[in-house]
Predicted model as a PDB file, atoms N, CA, C, CB and O in Angstrom, pLDDT in the B-factor column:
MODEL        1                                                                  
ATOM      1  N   VAL A   1      97.300 167.160 201.402  1.00 56.00           N  
ATOM      2  CA  VAL A   1      98.443 166.725 202.277  1.00 56.00           C  
ATOM      3  C   VAL A   1      98.925 167.831 202.871  1.00 56.00           C  
ATOM      4  CB  VAL A   1      99.545 166.030 201.594  1.00 56.00           C  
ATOM      5  O   VAL A   1      99.321 168.807 202.234  1.00 56.00           O  
ATOM      6  N   GLY A   2      98.923 167.748 204.128  1.00 73.00           N  
ATOM      7  CA  GLY A   2      99.496 168.851 204.962  1.00 73.00           C  
ATOM      8  C   GLY A   2     100.982 168.658 205.581  1.00 73.00           C  
ATOM      9  O   GLY A   2     101.320 167.510 205.872  1.00 73.00           O  
ATOM     10  N   GLY A   3     101.754 169.572 205.763  1.00 84.00           N  
ATOM     11  CA  GLY A   3     103.129 169.427 206.398  1.00 84.00           C  
ATOM     12  C   GLY A   3     104.218 169.048 205.664  1.00 84.00           C  
ATOM     13  O   GLY A   3     105.334 168.997 206.180  1.00 84.00           O  
ATOM     14  N   LEU A   4     103.978 168.719 204.277  1.00 85.00           N  
ATOM     15  CA  LEU A   4     105.039 168.350 203.426  1.00 85.00           C  
ATOM     16  C   LEU A   4     105.547 169.583 202.681  1.00 85.00           C  
ATOM     17  CB  LEU A   4     104.596 167.264 202.473  1.00 85.00           C  
ATOM     18  O   LEU A   4     104.750 170.453 202.328  1.00 85.00           O  
ATOM     19  N   PRO A   5     106.838 169.678 202.437  1.00 91.00           N  
ATOM     20  CA  PRO A   5     107.324 170.721 201.671  1.00 91.00           C  
ATOM     21  C   PRO A   5     107.044 170.475 200.311  1.00 91.00           C  
ATOM     22  CB  PRO A   5     108.688 170.938 201.872  1.00 91.00           C  
ATOM     23  O   PRO A   5     107.018 169.309 199.917  1.00 91.00           O  
ATOM     24  N   LEU A   6     106.805 171.532 199.441  1.00 92.00           N  
ATOM     25  CA  LEU A   6     106.354 171.486 198.079  1.00 92.00           C  
ATOM     26  C   LEU A   6     107.199 170.504 197.250  1.00 92.00           C  
ATOM     27  CB  LEU A   6     106.399 172.878 197.474  1.00 92.00           C  
ATOM     28  O   LEU A   6     106.697 169.642 196.528  1.00 92.00           O  
ATOM     29  N   ASN A   7     108.542 170.702 197.410  1.00 93.00           N  
ATOM     30  CA  ASN A   7     109.453 169.918 196.581  1.00 93.00           C  
ATOM     31  C   ASN A   7     109.247 168.335 196.921  1.00 93.00           C  
ATOM     32  CB  ASN A   7     111.002 170.409 196.862  1.00 93.00           C  
ATOM     33  O   ASN A   7     109.322 167.478 196.040  1.00 93.00           O  
ATOM     34  N   GLU A   8     109.007 168.068 198.148  1.00 93.00           N  
ATOM     35  CA  GLU A   8     108.846 166.549 198.499  1.00 93.00           C  
ATOM     36  C   GLU A   8     107.487 166.157 197.940  1.00 93.00           C  
ATOM     37  CB  GLU A   8     108.915 166.229 200.166  1.00 93.00           C  
ATOM     38  O   GLU A   8     107.388 165.086 197.342  1.00 93.00           O  
ATOM     39  N   LEU A   9     106.458 166.934 198.092  1.00 91.00           N  
ATOM     40  CA  LEU A   9     105.131 166.587 197.456  1.00 91.00           C  
ATOM     41  C   LEU A   9     105.167 166.410 195.923  1.00 91.00           C  
ATOM     42  CB  LEU A   9     104.114 167.685 197.779  1.00 91.00           C  
ATOM     43  O   LEU A   9     104.543 165.506 195.367  1.00 91.00           O  
ATOM     44  N   ASN A  10     105.856 167.229 195.324  1.00 94.00           N  
ATOM     45  CA  ASN A  10     106.172 167.144 193.833  1.00 94.00           C  
ATOM     46  C   ASN A  10     106.848 165.861 193.545  1.00 94.00           C  
ATOM     47  CB  ASN A  10     107.087 168.324 193.344  1.00 94.00           C  
ATOM     48  O   ASN A  10     106.399 165.173 192.628  1.00 94.00           O  
ATOM     49  N   HIS A  11     107.893 165.450 194.233  1.00 95.00           N  
ATOM     50  CA  HIS A  11     108.637 164.239 194.115  1.00 95.00           C  
ATOM     51  C   HIS A  11     107.709 162.901 194.238  1.00 95.00           C  
ATOM     52  CB  HIS A  11     109.739 164.263 195.217  1.00 95.00           C  
ATOM     53  O   HIS A  11     107.705 162.009 193.390  1.00 95.00           O  
ATOM     54  N   LEU A  12     106.948 162.904 195.390  1.00 92.00           N  
ATOM     55  CA  LEU A  12     105.938 161.799 195.534  1.00 92.00           C  
ATOM     56  C   LEU A  12     104.983 161.755 194.340  1.00 92.00           C  
ATOM     57  CB  LEU A  12     105.108 161.976 196.852  1.00 92.00           C  
ATOM     58  O   LEU A  12     104.738 160.690 193.774  1.00 92.00           O  
ATOM     59  N   GLU A  13     104.439 162.931 193.955  1.00 93.00           N  
ATOM     60  CA  GLU A  13     103.546 162.829 192.848  1.00 93.00           C  
ATOM     61  C   GLU A  13     104.156 162.283 191.560  1.00 93.00           C  
ATOM     62  CB  GLU A  13     102.985 164.131 192.594  1.00 93.00           C  
ATOM     63  O   GLU A  13     103.475 161.651 190.752  1.00 93.00           O  
ATOM     64  N   LEU A  14     105.414 162.530 191.389  1.00 95.00           N  
ATOM     65  CA  LEU A  14     106.131 162.117 190.100  1.00 95.00           C  
ATOM     66  C   LEU A  14     106.416 160.601 190.324  1.00 95.00           C  
ATOM     67  CB  LEU A  14     107.576 163.010 189.812  1.00 95.00           C  
ATOM     68  O   LEU A  14     106.428 159.883 189.324  1.00 95.00           O  
ATOM     69  N   GLN A  15     106.632 160.085 191.474  1.00 94.00           N  
ATOM     70  CA  GLN A  15     106.866 158.715 191.907  1.00 94.00           C  
ATOM     71  C   GLN A  15     105.508 157.990 191.429  1.00 94.00           C  
ATOM     72  CB  GLN A  15     107.169 158.606 193.595  1.00 94.00           C  
ATOM     73  O   GLN A  15     105.499 157.010 190.684  1.00 94.00           O  
ATOM     74  N   PHE A  16     104.546 158.512 191.879  1.00 91.00           N  
ATOM     75  CA  PHE A  16     103.207 157.993 191.775  1.00 91.00           C  
ATOM     76  C   PHE A  16     102.887 157.770 190.208  1.00 91.00           C  
ATOM     77  CB  PHE A  16     102.159 159.021 192.488  1.00 91.00           C  
ATOM     78  O   PHE A  16     102.504 156.697 189.741  1.00 91.00           O  
ATOM     79  N   LEU A  17     103.092 158.886 189.511  1.00 92.00           N  
ATOM     80  CA  LEU A  17     102.834 158.843 188.096  1.00 92.00           C  
ATOM     81  C   LEU A  17     103.794 157.797 187.393  1.00 92.00           C  
ATOM     82  CB  LEU A  17     103.012 160.280 187.489  1.00 92.00           C  
ATOM     83  O   LEU A  17     103.306 157.040 186.555  1.00 92.00           O  
ATOM     84  N   LEU A  18     104.971 157.736 187.664  1.00 93.00           N  
ATOM     85  CA  LEU A  18     105.934 156.668 187.123  1.00 93.00           C  
ATOM     86  C   LEU A  18     105.572 155.353 187.472  1.00 93.00           C  
ATOM     87  CB  LEU A  18     107.308 156.853 187.590  1.00 93.00           C  
ATOM     88  O   LEU A  18     105.698 154.477 186.617  1.00 93.00           O  
ATOM     89  N   LEU A  19     105.104 155.049 188.691  1.00 90.00           N  
ATOM     90  CA  LEU A  19     104.808 153.685 189.147  1.00 90.00           C  
ATOM     91  C   LEU A  19     103.459 153.261 188.245  1.00 90.00           C  
ATOM     92  CB  LEU A  19     104.541 153.652 190.894  1.00 90.00           C  
ATOM     93  O   LEU A  19     103.214 152.090 187.954  1.00 90.00           O  
ATOM     94  N   ASN A  20     102.662 154.343 187.868  1.00 87.00           N  
ATOM     95  CA  ASN A  20     101.298 154.064 187.163  1.00 87.00           C  
ATOM     96  C   ASN A  20     101.534 154.217 185.638  1.00 87.00           C  
ATOM     97  CB  ASN A  20     100.084 155.131 187.669  1.00 87.00           C  
ATOM     98  O   ASN A  20     100.602 154.274 184.836  1.00 87.00           O  
ATOM     99  N   ASP A  21     102.851 154.279 185.291  1.00 90.00           N  
ATOM    100  CA  ASP A  21     103.203 154.597 183.690  1.00 90.00           C  
ATOM    101  C   ASP A  21     102.227 155.759 183.295  1.00 90.00           C  
ATOM    102  CB  ASP A  21     102.920 153.157 182.575  1.00 90.00           C  
ATOM    103  O   ASP A  21     101.693 155.702 182.188  1.00 90.00           O  
ATOM    104  N   PHE A  22     101.991 156.694 184.040  1.00 90.00           N  
ATOM    105  CA  PHE A  22     101.262 157.893 183.622  1.00 90.00           C  
ATOM    106  C   PHE A  22      99.716 157.466 183.188  1.00 90.00           C  
ATOM    107  CB  PHE A  22     102.091 158.613 182.357  1.00 90.00           C  
ATOM    108  O   PHE A  22      99.042 158.240 182.509  1.00 90.00           O  
ATOM    109  N   ARG A  23      99.267 156.348 183.570  1.00 88.00           N  
ATOM    110  CA  ARG A  23      97.944 155.966 183.253  1.00 88.00           C  
ATOM    111  C   ARG A  23      97.069 156.390 184.204  1.00 88.00           C  
ATOM    112  CB  ARG A  23      97.798 154.625 183.079  1.00 88.00           C  
ATOM    113  O   ARG A  23      96.954 155.738 185.242  1.00 88.00           O  
ATOM    114  N   LEU A  24      96.380 157.463 184.001  1.00 87.00           N  
ATOM    115  CA  LEU A  24      95.283 158.145 185.036  1.00 87.00           C  
ATOM    116  C   LEU A  24      94.054 158.335 184.336  1.00 87.00           C  
ATOM    117  CB  LEU A  24      95.717 159.618 185.636  1.00 87.00           C  
ATOM    118  O   LEU A  24      93.726 159.400 183.813  1.00 87.00           O  
ATOM    119  N   SER A  25      93.312 157.179 184.334  1.00 91.00           N  
ATOM    120  CA  SER A  25      91.935 157.407 183.705  1.00 91.00           C  
ATOM    121  C   SER A  25      90.888 157.038 184.756  1.00 91.00           C  
ATOM    122  CB  SER A  25      91.715 156.509 182.344  1.00 91.00           C  
ATOM    123  O   SER A  25      91.097 156.184 185.618  1.00 91.00           O  
ATOM    124  N   VAL A  26      89.686 157.765 184.631  1.00 83.00           N  
ATOM    125  CA  VAL A  26      88.622 157.529 185.484  1.00 83.00           C  
ATOM    126  C   VAL A  26      87.427 157.270 184.704  1.00 83.00           C  
ATOM    127  CB  VAL A  26      88.427 158.612 186.393  1.00 83.00           C  
ATOM    128  O   VAL A  26      87.070 158.069 183.839  1.00 83.00           O  
ATOM    129  N   PRO A  27      86.734 156.121 184.973  1.00 89.00           N  
ATOM    130  CA  PRO A  27      85.554 155.683 184.308  1.00 89.00           C  
ATOM    131  C   PRO A  27      84.614 156.745 184.279  1.00 89.00           C  
ATOM    132  CB  PRO A  27      84.974 154.517 184.915  1.00 89.00           C  
ATOM    133  O   PRO A  27      84.511 157.461 185.274  1.00 89.00           O  
ATOM    134  N   VAL A  28      83.824 156.971 183.148  1.00 92.00           N  
ATOM    135  CA  VAL A  28      82.746 158.004 183.219  1.00 92.00           C  
ATOM    136  C   VAL A  28      81.729 157.702 184.152  1.00 92.00           C  
ATOM    137  CB  VAL A  28      82.110 158.212 181.953  1.00 92.00           C  
ATOM    138  O   VAL A  28      81.091 158.661 184.585  1.00 92.00           O  
ATOM    139  N   GLU A  29      81.426 156.499 184.575  1.00 94.00           N  
ATOM    140  CA  GLU A  29      80.485 156.363 185.664  1.00 94.00           C  
ATOM    141  C   GLU A  29      80.892 156.912 186.829  1.00 94.00           C  
ATOM    142  CB  GLU A  29      80.170 155.092 185.920  1.00 94.00           C  
ATOM    143  O   GLU A  29      80.116 157.592 187.501  1.00 94.00           O  
ATOM    144  N   GLU A  30      82.233 156.665 187.224  1.00 89.00           N  
ATOM    145  CA  GLU A  30      82.698 157.229 188.461  1.00 89.00           C  
ATOM    146  C   GLU A  30      82.622 158.830 188.422  1.00 89.00           C  
ATOM    147  CB  GLU A  30      84.170 156.728 188.725  1.00 89.00           C  
ATOM    148  O   GLU A  30      82.278 159.455 189.425  1.00 89.00           O  
ATOM    149  N   ILE A  31      82.910 159.373 187.394  1.00 89.00           N  
ATOM    150  CA  ILE A  31      82.919 160.808 187.337  1.00 89.00           C  
ATOM    151  C   ILE A  31      81.502 161.305 187.455  1.00 89.00           C  
ATOM    152  CB  ILE A  31      83.575 161.308 186.053  1.00 89.00           C  
ATOM    153  O   ILE A  31      81.270 162.389 187.990  1.00 89.00           O  
ATOM    154  N   ASP A  32      80.482 160.483 186.933  1.00 93.00           N  
ATOM    155  CA  ASP A  32      79.174 160.925 187.016  1.00 93.00           C  
ATOM    156  C   ASP A  32      78.716 160.850 188.528  1.00 93.00           C  
ATOM    157  CB  ASP A  32      78.284 160.086 186.070  1.00 93.00           C  
ATOM    158  O   ASP A  32      78.059 161.726 189.090  1.00 93.00           O  
ATOM    159  N   ALA A  33      79.148 159.710 189.085  1.00 93.00           N  
ATOM    160  CA  ALA A  33      78.896 159.380 190.558  1.00 93.00           C  
ATOM    161  C   ALA A  33      79.349 160.552 191.412  1.00 93.00           C  
ATOM    162  CB  ALA A  33      79.679 158.046 191.017  1.00 93.00           C  
ATOM    163  O   ALA A  33      78.620 161.019 192.287  1.00 93.00           O  
ATOM    164  N   TYR A  34      80.578 161.026 191.142  1.00 88.00           N  
ATOM    165  CA  TYR A  34      81.103 162.073 191.932  1.00 88.00           C  
ATOM    166  C   TYR A  34      80.353 163.360 191.639  1.00 88.00           C  
ATOM    167  CB  TYR A  34      82.580 162.228 191.688  1.00 88.00           C  
ATOM    168  O   TYR A  34      80.044 164.110 192.565  1.00 88.00           O  
ATOM    169  N   GLY A  35      80.040 163.648 190.323  1.00 91.00           N  
ATOM    170  CA  GLY A  35      79.221 164.790 190.010  1.00 91.00           C  
ATOM    171  C   GLY A  35      77.848 164.906 190.711  1.00 91.00           C  
ATOM    172  O   GLY A  35      77.416 165.987 191.111  1.00 91.00           O  
ATOM    173  N   THR A  36      77.186 163.733 190.839  1.00 94.00           N  
ATOM    174  CA  THR A  36      76.031 163.701 191.538  1.00 94.00           C  
ATOM    175  C   THR A  36      76.203 163.961 193.122  1.00 94.00           C  
ATOM    176  CB  THR A  36      75.418 162.407 191.250  1.00 94.00           C  
ATOM    177  O   THR A  36      75.362 164.618 193.737  1.00 94.00           O  
ATOM    178  N   MET A  37      77.208 163.472 193.673  1.00 93.00           N  
ATOM    179  CA  MET A  37      77.513 163.504 195.048  1.00 93.00           C  
ATOM    180  C   MET A  37      77.712 165.092 195.306  1.00 93.00           C  
ATOM    181  CB  MET A  37      78.847 162.549 195.412  1.00 93.00           C  
ATOM    182  O   MET A  37      77.073 165.688 196.173  1.00 93.00           O  
ATOM    183  N   LEU A  38      78.632 165.693 194.492  1.00 91.00           N  
ATOM    184  CA  LEU A  38      78.899 167.156 194.584  1.00 91.00           C  
ATOM    185  C   LEU A  38      77.572 167.952 194.554  1.00 91.00           C  
ATOM    186  CB  LEU A  38      79.836 167.622 193.397  1.00 91.00           C  
ATOM    187  O   LEU A  38      77.396 168.831 195.397  1.00 91.00           O  
ATOM    188  N   VAL A  39      76.651 167.690 193.640  1.00 93.00           N  
ATOM    189  CA  VAL A  39      75.453 168.479 193.507  1.00 93.00           C  
ATOM    190  C   VAL A  39      74.603 168.260 194.687  1.00 93.00           C  
ATOM    191  CB  VAL A  39      74.706 168.156 192.251  1.00 93.00           C  
ATOM    192  O   VAL A  39      74.001 169.207 195.192  1.00 93.00           O  
ATOM    193  N   GLU A  40      74.518 167.041 195.165  1.00 94.00           N  
ATOM    194  CA  GLU A  40      73.799 166.823 196.302  1.00 94.00           C  
ATOM    195  C   GLU A  40      74.274 167.404 197.653  1.00 94.00           C  
ATOM    196  CB  GLU A  40      73.690 165.504 196.399  1.00 94.00           C  
ATOM    197  O   GLU A  40      73.524 167.804 198.543  1.00 94.00           O  
ATOM    198  N   PHE A  41      75.667 167.395 197.683  1.00 93.00           N  
ATOM    199  CA  PHE A  41      76.246 168.066 198.926  1.00 93.00           C  
ATOM    200  C   PHE A  41      76.032 169.550 198.833  1.00 93.00           C  
ATOM    201  CB  PHE A  41      77.803 167.768 199.099  1.00 93.00           C  
ATOM    202  O   PHE A  41      75.763 170.189 199.850  1.00 93.00           O  
ATOM    203  N   TYR A  42      76.139 170.134 197.648  1.00 92.00           N  
ATOM    204  CA  TYR A  42      75.925 171.599 197.533  1.00 92.00           C  
ATOM    205  C   TYR A  42      74.554 172.014 197.891  1.00 92.00           C  
ATOM    206  CB  TYR A  42      76.211 172.069 196.155  1.00 92.00           C  
ATOM    207  O   TYR A  42      74.296 173.018 198.556  1.00 92.00           O  
ATOM    208  N   ALA A  43      73.634 171.130 197.382  1.00 92.00           N  
ATOM    209  CA  ALA A  43      72.101 171.365 197.766  1.00 92.00           C  
ATOM    210  C   ALA A  43      71.860 171.381 199.244  1.00 92.00           C  
ATOM    211  CB  ALA A  43      71.162 170.223 197.166  1.00 92.00           C  
ATOM    212  O   ALA A  43      71.131 172.211 199.787  1.00 92.00           O  
ATOM    213  N   ARG A  44      72.512 170.413 199.882  1.00 93.00           N  
ATOM    214  CA  ARG A  44      72.385 170.178 201.483  1.00 93.00           C  
ATOM    215  C   ARG A  44      73.071 171.478 202.078  1.00 93.00           C  
ATOM    216  CB  ARG A  44      73.236 168.657 202.073  1.00 93.00           C  
ATOM    217  O   ARG A  44      72.586 172.061 203.048  1.00 93.00           O  
ATOM    218  N   GLU A  45      74.163 171.873 201.478  1.00 93.00           N  
ATOM    219  CA  GLU A  45      74.824 173.059 202.086  1.00 93.00           C  
ATOM    220  C   GLU A  45      74.002 174.392 201.918  1.00 93.00           C  
ATOM    221  CB  GLU A  45      76.233 173.239 201.440  1.00 93.00           C  
ATOM    222  O   GLU A  45      73.955 175.203 202.843  1.00 93.00           O  
ATOM    223  N   ILE A  46      73.397 174.591 200.799  1.00 92.00           N  
ATOM    224  CA  ILE A  46      72.464 175.726 200.538  1.00 92.00           C  
ATOM    225  C   ILE A  46      71.276 175.607 201.588  1.00 92.00           C  
ATOM    226  CB  ILE A  46      71.901 175.683 198.971  1.00 92.00           C  
ATOM    227  O   ILE A  46      70.918 176.576 202.258  1.00 92.00           O  
ATOM    228  N   VAL A  47      70.724 174.424 201.680  1.00 91.00           N  
ATOM    229  CA  VAL A  47      69.560 174.439 202.530  1.00 91.00           C  
ATOM    230  C   VAL A  47      69.905 174.656 203.968  1.00 91.00           C  
ATOM    231  CB  VAL A  47      68.807 173.183 202.386  1.00 91.00           C  
ATOM    232  O   VAL A  47      69.142 175.295 204.692  1.00 91.00           O  
ATOM    233  N   ALA A  48      71.169 174.084 204.466  1.00 92.00           N  
ATOM    234  CA  ALA A  48      71.628 174.312 205.703  1.00 92.00           C  
ATOM    235  C   ALA A  48      71.903 175.820 206.060  1.00 92.00           C  
ATOM    236  CB  ALA A  48      72.779 173.523 205.846  1.00 92.00           C  
ATOM    237  O   ALA A  48      71.566 176.349 207.119  1.00 92.00           O  
ATOM    238  N   GLN A  49      72.520 176.394 205.094  1.00 92.00           N  
ATOM    239  CA  GLN A  49      72.918 177.815 205.229  1.00 92.00           C  
ATOM    240  C   GLN A  49      71.718 178.833 205.172  1.00 92.00           C  
ATOM    241  CB  GLN A  49      73.920 178.153 204.107  1.00 92.00           C  
ATOM    242  O   GLN A  49      71.752 179.878 205.822  1.00 92.00           O  
ATOM    243  N   ARG A  50      70.700 178.501 204.402  1.00 92.00           N  
ATOM    244  CA  ARG A  50      69.482 179.203 204.412  1.00 92.00           C  
ATOM    245  C   ARG A  50      68.721 179.017 205.842  1.00 92.00           C  
ATOM    246  CB  ARG A  50      68.616 178.691 203.200  1.00 92.00           C  
ATOM    247  O   ARG A  50      68.269 180.003 206.425  1.00 92.00           O  
ATOM    248  N   SER A  51      68.610 177.785 206.343  1.00 92.00           N  
ATOM    249  CA  SER A  51      68.065 177.494 207.579  1.00 92.00           C  
ATOM    250  C   SER A  51      68.843 178.281 208.661  1.00 92.00           C  
ATOM    251  CB  SER A  51      68.085 175.999 207.813  1.00 92.00           C  
ATOM    252  O   SER A  51      68.203 178.862 209.538  1.00 92.00           O  
ATOM    253  N   LEU A  52      70.113 178.322 208.640  1.00 91.00           N  
ATOM    254  CA  LEU A  52      70.947 178.993 209.615  1.00 91.00           C  
ATOM    255  C   LEU A  52      70.668 180.549 209.539  1.00 91.00           C  
ATOM    256  CB  LEU A  52      72.485 178.654 209.345  1.00 91.00           C  
ATOM    257  O   LEU A  52      70.487 181.196 210.571  1.00 91.00           O  
ATOM    258  N   ASP A  53      70.642 181.080 208.385  1.00 91.00           N  
ATOM    259  CA  ASP A  53      70.288 182.480 208.134  1.00 91.00           C  
ATOM    260  C   ASP A  53      68.924 182.905 208.699  1.00 91.00           C  
ATOM    261  CB  ASP A  53      70.301 182.729 206.660  1.00 91.00           C  
ATOM    262  O   ASP A  53      68.746 183.974 209.282  1.00 91.00           O  
ATOM    263  N   ALA A  54      67.997 182.002 208.483  1.00 90.00           N  
ATOM    264  CA  ALA A  54      66.710 182.337 208.962  1.00 90.00           C  
ATOM    265  C   ALA A  54      66.737 182.280 210.467  1.00 90.00           C  
ATOM    266  CB  ALA A  54      65.653 181.421 208.382  1.00 90.00           C  
ATOM    267  O   ALA A  54      66.224 183.196 211.110  1.00 90.00           O  
ATOM    268  N   MET A  55      67.315 181.241 211.074  1.00 89.00           N  
ATOM    269  CA  MET A  55      67.285 181.350 212.600  1.00 89.00           C  
ATOM    270  C   MET A  55      68.096 182.413 213.236  1.00 89.00           C  
ATOM    271  CB  MET A  55      67.732 180.105 213.194  1.00 89.00           C  
ATOM    272  O   MET A  55      67.859 182.785 214.385  1.00 89.00           O  
ATOM    273  N   ASN A  56      69.144 182.958 212.443  1.00 88.00           N  
ATOM    274  CA  ASN A  56      69.896 184.041 212.912  1.00 88.00           C  
ATOM    275  C   ASN A  56      69.121 185.326 212.695  1.00 88.00           C  
ATOM    276  CB  ASN A  56      71.229 184.078 212.243  1.00 88.00           C  
ATOM    277  O   ASN A  56      69.268 186.257 213.487  1.00 88.00           O  
ATOM    278  N   GLU A  57      68.308 185.416 211.667  1.00 87.00           N  
ATOM    279  CA  GLU A  57      67.499 186.596 211.556  1.00 87.00           C  
ATOM    280  C   GLU A  57      66.292 186.601 212.637  1.00 87.00           C  
ATOM    281  CB  GLU A  57      66.947 186.676 210.081  1.00 87.00           C  
ATOM    282  O   GLU A  57      65.917 187.631 213.197  1.00 87.00           O  
ATOM    283  N   ARG A  58      65.771 185.410 212.845  1.00 85.00           N  
ATOM    284  CA  ARG A  58      64.761 185.403 213.933  1.00 85.00           C  
ATOM    285  C   ARG A  58      65.295 185.732 215.229  1.00 85.00           C  
ATOM    286  CB  ARG A  58      64.112 184.119 214.042  1.00 85.00           C  
ATOM    287  O   ARG A  58      64.580 186.293 216.059  1.00 85.00           O  
ATOM    288  N   SER A  59      66.638 185.394 215.499  1.00 84.00           N  
ATOM    289  CA  SER A  59      67.186 185.615 216.809  1.00 84.00           C  
ATOM    290  C   SER A  59      67.452 187.132 216.981  1.00 84.00           C  
ATOM    291  CB  SER A  59      68.489 184.771 217.009  1.00 84.00           C  
ATOM    292  O   SER A  59      67.250 187.771 218.014  1.00 84.00           O  
ATOM    293  N   LEU A  60      67.957 187.629 215.757  1.00 81.00           N  
ATOM    294  CA  LEU A  60      68.284 189.084 215.895  1.00 81.00           C  
ATOM    295  C   LEU A  60      67.030 189.794 216.003  1.00 81.00           C  
ATOM    296  CB  LEU A  60      69.113 189.647 214.717  1.00 81.00           C  
ATOM    297  O   LEU A  60      67.011 190.679 216.858  1.00 81.00           O  
ATOM    298  N   SER A  61      65.990 189.608 215.337  1.00 78.00           N  
ATOM    299  CA  SER A  61      64.605 190.241 215.491  1.00 78.00           C  
ATOM    300  C   SER A  61      64.013 190.198 216.776  1.00 78.00           C  
ATOM    301  CB  SER A  61      63.661 189.641 214.630  1.00 78.00           C  
ATOM    302  O   SER A  61      63.367 191.128 217.258  1.00 78.00           O  
ATOM    303  N   ALA A  62      64.255 189.019 217.376  1.00 74.00           N  
ATOM    304  CA  ALA A  62      63.673 188.778 218.845  1.00 74.00           C  
ATOM    305  C   ALA A  62      64.534 189.562 219.820  1.00 74.00           C  
ATOM    306  CB  ALA A  62      63.685 187.150 219.298  1.00 74.00           C  
ATOM    307  O   ALA A  62      63.981 190.131 220.762  1.00 74.00           O  
ATOM    308  N   SER A  63      65.839 189.629 219.660  1.00 70.00           N  
ATOM    309  CA  SER A  63      66.697 190.397 220.522  1.00 70.00           C  
ATOM    310  C   SER A  63      66.448 191.884 220.394  1.00 70.00           C  
ATOM    311  CB  SER A  63      68.123 190.092 220.227  1.00 70.00           C  
ATOM    312  O   SER A  63      66.401 192.599 221.395  1.00 70.00           O  
ATOM    313  N   SER A  64      66.282 192.371 219.115  1.00 64.00           N  
ATOM    314  CA  SER A  64      65.952 193.772 218.930  1.00 64.00           C  
ATOM    315  C   SER A  64      64.596 194.267 219.557  1.00 64.00           C  
ATOM    316  CB  SER A  64      65.933 194.034 217.474  1.00 64.00           C  
ATOM    317  O   SER A  64      64.377 195.403 219.977  1.00 64.00           O  
ATOM    318  N   GLU A  65      63.752 193.231 219.541  1.00 61.00           N  
ATOM    319  CA  GLU A  65      62.323 193.537 220.201  1.00 61.00           C  
ATOM    320  C   GLU A  65      62.456 193.578 221.743  1.00 61.00           C  
ATOM    321  CB  GLU A  65      61.179 192.354 219.800  1.00 61.00           C  
ATOM    322  O   GLU A  65      61.756 194.321 222.432  1.00 61.00           O  
ATOM    323  N   ASP A  66      63.407 192.725 222.256  1.00 58.00           N  
ATOM    324  CA  ASP A  66      63.520 192.718 223.767  1.00 58.00           C  
ATOM    325  C   ASP A  66      64.159 193.875 224.156  1.00 58.00           C  
ATOM    326  CB  ASP A  66      64.257 191.552 224.336  1.00 58.00           C  
ATOM    327  O   ASP A  66      63.801 194.337 225.240  1.00 58.00           O  
ATOM    328  N   SER A  67      65.143 194.544 223.453  1.00 57.00           N  
ATOM    329  CA  SER A  67      65.868 195.686 223.808  1.00 57.00           C  
ATOM    330  C   SER A  67      65.329 196.955 223.455  1.00 57.00           C  
ATOM    331  CB  SER A  67      67.070 195.610 223.306  1.00 57.00           C  
ATOM    332  O   SER A  67      66.002 197.968 223.646  1.00 57.00           O  
ATOM    333  N   THR A  68      64.118 197.017 222.930  1.00 56.00           N  
ATOM    334  CA  THR A  68      63.487 198.227 222.541  1.00 56.00           C  
ATOM    335  C   THR A  68      63.119 199.193 223.715  1.00 56.00           C  
ATOM    336  CB  THR A  68      62.280 197.877 221.781  1.00 56.00           C  
ATOM    337  O   THR A  68      62.449 198.753 224.650  1.00 56.00           O  
ATOM    338  N   VAL A  69      63.467 200.282 223.701  1.00 55.00           N  
ATOM    339  CA  VAL A  69      63.263 201.215 224.875  1.00 55.00           C  
ATOM    340  C   VAL A  69      62.393 202.266 224.434  1.00 55.00           C  
ATOM    341  CB  VAL A  69      64.576 201.824 225.432  1.00 55.00           C  
ATOM    342  O   VAL A  69      62.707 202.902 223.428  1.00 55.00           O  
ATOM    343  N   THR A  70      61.259 202.549 225.106  1.00 59.00           N  
ATOM    344  CA  THR A  70      60.330 203.622 224.855  1.00 59.00           C  
ATOM    345  C   THR A  70      60.600 204.721 225.795  1.00 59.00           C  
ATOM    346  CB  THR A  70      58.906 203.168 224.968  1.00 59.00           C  
ATOM    347  O   THR A  70      60.515 204.538 227.010  1.00 59.00           O  
ATOM    348  N   ILE A  71      60.957 205.976 225.227  1.00 64.00           N  
ATOM    349  CA  ILE A  71      61.210 207.075 226.042  1.00 64.00           C  
ATOM    350  C   ILE A  71      60.019 208.067 225.828  1.00 64.00           C  
ATOM    351  CB  ILE A  71      62.605 207.696 225.713  1.00 64.00           C  
ATOM    352  O   ILE A  71      59.603 208.424 224.725  1.00 64.00           O  
ATOM    353  N   ARG A  72      59.521 208.467 227.069  1.00 68.00           N  
ATOM    354  CA  ARG A  72      58.354 209.293 227.110  1.00 68.00           C  
ATOM    355  C   ARG A  72      58.816 210.622 227.536  1.00 68.00           C  
ATOM    356  CB  ARG A  72      57.268 208.744 228.029  1.00 68.00           C  
ATOM    357  O   ARG A  72      59.821 210.707 228.242  1.00 68.00           O  
ATOM    358  N   PRO A  73      58.167 211.660 227.168  1.00 69.00           N  
ATOM    359  CA  PRO A  73      58.505 212.989 227.582  1.00 69.00           C  
ATOM    360  C   PRO A  73      58.132 213.151 229.130  1.00 69.00           C  
ATOM    361  CB  PRO A  73      57.738 214.052 226.660  1.00 69.00           C  
ATOM    362  O   PRO A  73      57.235 212.460 229.614  1.00 69.00           O  
ATOM    363  N   ALA A  74      58.756 213.967 229.799  1.00 69.00           N  
ATOM    364  CA  ALA A  74      58.406 214.165 231.306  1.00 69.00           C  
ATOM    365  C   ALA A  74      57.330 215.079 231.291  1.00 69.00           C  
ATOM    366  CB  ALA A  74      59.593 214.730 232.234  1.00 69.00           C  
ATOM    367  O   ALA A  74      57.319 215.958 230.430  1.00 69.00           O  
ATOM    368  N   ASP A  75      56.311 214.982 232.229  1.00 62.00           N  
ATOM    369  CA  ASP A  75      55.159 215.867 232.373  1.00 62.00           C  
ATOM    370  C   ASP A  75      55.545 216.953 233.114  1.00 62.00           C  
ATOM    371  CB  ASP A  75      54.005 215.254 232.983  1.00 62.00           C  
ATOM    372  O   ASP A  75      54.736 217.845 233.369  1.00 62.00           O  
TER     373      ASP A  75                                                      
ENDMDL                                                                          
END                                                                             
């Protein structure tokens, strides 16, 4: 939540807890599902990052080859 002062956020959080009689339980199946989603998300992020790194590496390699200058001694 953005834009709320900390004391207001704390107050809203306390009201939420009071309204729910401090009963905050999450079924094991739901936690497992979230865990699976997080692992899959992480795996996709790693694959995407590696792909991006490889593309950047190829781009840098190609641009350094294009800018290579050969200097020859004058006769």
